[in-house]
Residue, then its C-alpha position, 0 to 999 in steps of 0.5 A: m546495475k547498468k542499463f543495458y538496453k535501449s529502449a523499453e517497450a510495453g507489448t502483448a503475450p499470451g494471457g496479457y501485457v509485458i515489458r520488453l527491453d529490447g525485444k526480451v521479455v522482463k521477468t521478476p526477480l524470481q525469474n517469474l515472466l512478468l505478465l500483466q493483465s492491464k495494458a494501462l499498467a505495463e504502459a506505465m511500466a515501460q516509461e518507467w525502465q525507458g527513464q532509466d537513465t546509465e543505471i537502473k535504480p529499480v527504486s525510482m521504478p515503484l510501479t515495477q516493484l509493486a508488480n514484481t511483488m503481486v507476480d512473486k509474493s502474492n501468489g506464492h510461497d511468501r503469502p501467509a506468511m503476509n497474511a499473517e504479518i498483515v492481521k498482525y497489524g490487525g491486532s493492533d492497528l494504528i487507528c486504534y489507539f487515541a491519543t489523551h492530550p492535548a485536546d485538539l489532537v484528540r478531536l484529530h485523532q477523532q476526525r480521522w478516526n471514527p469514521l474509518l472505525a465505522w466504515m470497516k464496521e459497516k462495509h466488512g463486519i469487523v467491530l475493533d476496539v479502541v484505547s486511549g492512550i498507548q496502552y498495548r490492546q489486543q483485538s479479540s480472538a473473533t475480530l482477528d478471525k474475520l480479519k484473517h479471512l477477508v485477507e487469506n482471500l484477496d486476490a494478488a493484486d488487491f493483496t498487493i495494495v493492502q500488503s503495501v498499505t498497511a507496511t505504509t501506515g501501519s493500519v489494516t483499516i486504512a489499507l482497506a478503505l483505500l482498495e476499495g476507493d472509499i479514501s483518496a490517497e491524501e484521506a490516507f496520509q492524513a489520517a496515518c500520520v495524524d500526529e506527525i503533521y501534528q507536531l509539524k505544525t505544533w512545533g515548526a520545521d523538521e527537516p528529517a520529519q518532513k521529508k518522512l512525511d514526503a515519501i509516506e505520501a508519495d508512496l501512497k500516491t504510488i500505490v492508488q497510482f497502481r490501483d488505478l492502472l490495475s483496473a483501467s480498462s484496456 
């Protein structure tokens, strides 16, 4: 889409904050009002819109994309299916599949993942079964029921964060820990990509693999920025 406005700015509206393009309020792809509860987030999103050149490139506006998901998807008809998809990830959470060899990779898995597994148990009472190797093991129905209840009770903002991190990392545990601020974006990245990082260090540079890692790292940093802007004091 070609850029059709000259100025983008954050402003107030009944119930919260909005972005206005030449005075017109921005709506979501489903034509819902893009109403935000955070002035800081609205201002950051306005900067994304203002920073567009002659064409509007959604990929260059990640905060706006997350906000659109929050408004259109997290409270809409798609929410039950999205809940189920997150629980499905939980059924085969990335951090439940430990390497069997080599020994240094096994140690890395233990260092990155054991604290997260312990956190899930202590914080949410969810005990995930783990295996050594890649043979699939389905989590117990009791575990999945607890996870389902947890996901279904997330509000729209928290759900958007968990859904985005889960899709990026393949781990609901990492997503919940990042949501709750118990790990940083860097720690989430190191836990999610331990195998890929190990391979690059072992075998040397691989440009496509490095680009993929860079994209994951950038996504996680953006999601944390979104989380922090949402909770910033107005």
